[in-house]
C-alpha positions in Angstrom: 10.5 26.5 18.3 9.4 23.2 16.9 8.9 23.0 13.1 6.6 20.4 11.6 7.6 19.3 8.1 4.3 17.5 7.4 3.2 19.9 4.6 6.6 19.5 2.9 6.6 15.7 3.1 3.0 15.5 1.9 3.6 17.9 -0.9 6.6 16.0 -2.1 4.5 12.8 -2.2 1.4 14.6 -3.6 -0.7 13.4 -0.6 -3.9 15.2 0.4 -5.0 15.7 3.9 -8.2 13.7 3.3 -6.2 10.8 2.0 -3.8 10.7 5.0 -6.7 11.0 7.4 -8.6 8.1 5.7 -5.6 5.9 5.4 -4.3 6.5 9.0 -7.6 6.9 10.9 -6.2 10.2 12.3 -8.8 13.0 12.7 -8.7 15.3 9.7 -8.6 18.4 12.0 -5.5 17.1 13.7 -3.7 16.6 10.4 -4.9 20.0 9.2 -3.5 21.7 12.3 -0.2 19.9 11.9 0.0 20.6 8.2 -0.5 24.4 8.9 1.8 24.2 12.0 -1.1 25.3 14.2 -1.0 22.3 16.5 0.2 23.0 20.0 -0.2 19.4 21.3 0.0 16.1 19.4 -0.5 12.7 20.9 2.4 10.3 20.5 0.2 7.7 18.9 -0.7 10.2 16.1 3.0 10.9 15.5 3.7 7.2 15.5 0.9 6.5 13.0 2.1 9.3 10.7 5.7 8.2 10.8 4.7 4.6 10.1 2.4 5.6 7.2 4.9 8.0 5.7 7.8 5.6 6.4 9.9 8.3 8.1 11.5 8.9 11.5 10.2 11.4 14.1 13.2 13.6 13.3 12.1 13.8 9.7 8.7 15.1 10.8 9.8 17.5 13.5 12.8 19.8 13.9 13.8 22.2 16.6 14.6 25.6 15.2 16.7 28.1 17.3 14.7 31.3 17.4 17.6 33.3 18.7 19.8 33.6 15.6 21.5 36.7 17.0 23.4 34.6 19.6 26.9 33.9 18.6 28.6 30.6 19.4 31.4 30.7 22.0 
């Protein structure tokens, strides 16, 4: 599973969805879906714009979470 940390990052910086949309030119609906982790596809230019605006790396925005926590390492 891919986890999006946009809501956490925006919360820490006290940013509103409307402000990020206005400042980046990204559609407000796209940011809302990412914020609520409902986005199934995101264009690379959107990710690039967000990372540039927030001054973060892609790895700070997205993380891969292992859903199978019952699997033990060998």
